[in-house]
Structures are given as C-alpha cells and as structure tokens.
C-alpha positions in Angstrom: -13.3 1.2 5.1 -16.7 3.0 5.3 -15.0 6.4 5.1 -12.9 5.2 2.1 -16.0 3.8 0.4 -17.9 7.1 0.9 -14.9 9.1 -0.4 -14.2 6.8 -3.3 -17.4 5.2 -4.5 -15.8 4.5 -7.9 -13.2 2.3 -6.2 -15.9 0.5 -4.3 -17.9 -0.2 -7.5 -14.7 -1.3 -9.3 -14.0 -3.7 -6.4 -17.4 -5.2 -6.6 -17.2 -5.7 -10.3 -13.7 -7.2 -10.0 -15.0 -9.7 -7.4 -17.9 -10.6 -9.7 -15.6 -11.0 -12.7 -13.1 -13.0 -10.6 -15.8 -15.5 -9.8 -16.9 -15.6 -13.4 -13.6 -15.4 -15.3 -10.4 -15.0 -13.2 -8.0 -15.1 -16.1 -9.3 -11.9 -17.9 -9.6 -10.1 -14.6 -6.0 -10.8 -13.8 -4.9 -9.5 -17.1 -7.0 -6.3 -16.7 -5.7 -5.9 -13.2 -2.1 -6.2 -14.3 -2.7 -3.6 -17.1 -4.5 -1.2 -14.7 -1.7 -1.5 -12.1 
C-alpha cells in the first residue's frame, strides 16, 4: 500500500476525500463513484 500511495498520490488523496464525503454525504459520493467507474 505504501508503494502504491507513493506512486499514485492522486489516488490516495481521492481516497481520503471519498472517505470524508462518505461520512458527510454517502448518497452523492455513491453517485459520483458510479459515474467515475
């Protein structure tokens, strides 16, 4: 995981933001995740 985080900092940041949004508003996050996927 450390190697991946070092190689893909953007992904790590997005993951942190996603976790924060999930705790704040899970519905919008799920919609955005579905769209991104």
